[in-house]
N, C-alpha and C positions, 0 to 999 in steps of 0.2 A: 503494499500500500504505500503511495507516495505521500509526501507530507501536507500538499493541499487536500487531499480527500481526508487524512486524519485530522487535520484542524477544523474541515468543516463537519465531521461527525461530532467532534466537540462542543463547537458553537451551536450547532443545529438543535441540539437536544437541550439546551438550556432555555429557560423560561423567565423573563424578567418583567415584572409589572411594575409600573410606574403610575402614581397618582398623586394628586394635590389637593390639599384642603385649604380654602381661603378663610382668613380671619374675618367675621362678621360680613358674610356676603349679602345679605340684604341691605344692610346700611351702606354698603359700598355702592350697590345698585340705585339706591335713593340719593346717593349724594352724586354720584355721575349723572343722572338724569337732570339734577337741577342745575349742575355746571354746564350741561350741553344748552340748557333752555337760553334761548337768545331773547334779549330785552327787546328787539325789533324782529319784523318778521319781512324777509326778503321778498315774499310773494311767490315762490315756486310752487307752494301746495295750492294755490288759487289759480293755477294755470290751466286751461282747457285742455282736455285729454281725450284721447278716441274711447269710446263707449267700452266699460269694462276696466278701464286703468284708472288709478289716482295718482297724482303728483306728489313725492314725498318730499319733504325738506329736512336736511340731515346737518347735523352739528358733531364735531368731534372734540374731544379733550383727552389730556394725559392725566395720568394719575398715578401713584405707587401703590402698591397692592402687597399685602403682607400675608404670609400662610405657612404651611408645612408641607414638604414634598416627601413622598415615601418611596423608596425602592426594594423590591421585594423578588428576591432572586431564589428561583425553585422553590419557593413556598415556605423555605426555613431562615433564609438571612435577609433581616430587615433593616434598613436603614431610614432613619428619619432626619430631615434637615430642615431647619427655618429657612424661608427665604423673603426678600424684599426686593421687588423688581418695578420697572416703570411698563406701565400697559397705554395703549392708545384705543379710546373706546369711542364708539360711534353710535348715536342715536338718531332716530327717523321719527318723523311725525307727519300726518296727513292732515285734511282740511279741518276736522273737528277733534282731533286726538292731541293728546300731550305728548311730549318727547318720551320715547321708549328705548332702552337699552336693546340692539341688536346685533353688535358685532364688537369685538375686543382681540387684540392681539398683543403680544410681549414685544416689547422694543429691546430686548437683550438678547 
């Protein structure tokens, strides 16, 4: 057996599960939606659209997020690490709706 096949056998039979838990996710969502709320309306949500479509207005903001990330290796080794990182959050709203969080991504 060559080295590549041997390494593939070793690596492919391992299971790594990664999960993350945010500190106070509901509070974070409420804060993000308030930060995204514009004090003025550009008017995109009032534009005429084809039947069945609705124009959405979006707003984005950055915020730091903290929590714990957990690595579980083959079900018997667990590593838990706290984290704090910057995220970009995007909220959208239609004609009669308030801003709602619908997208986020880590900037690290």
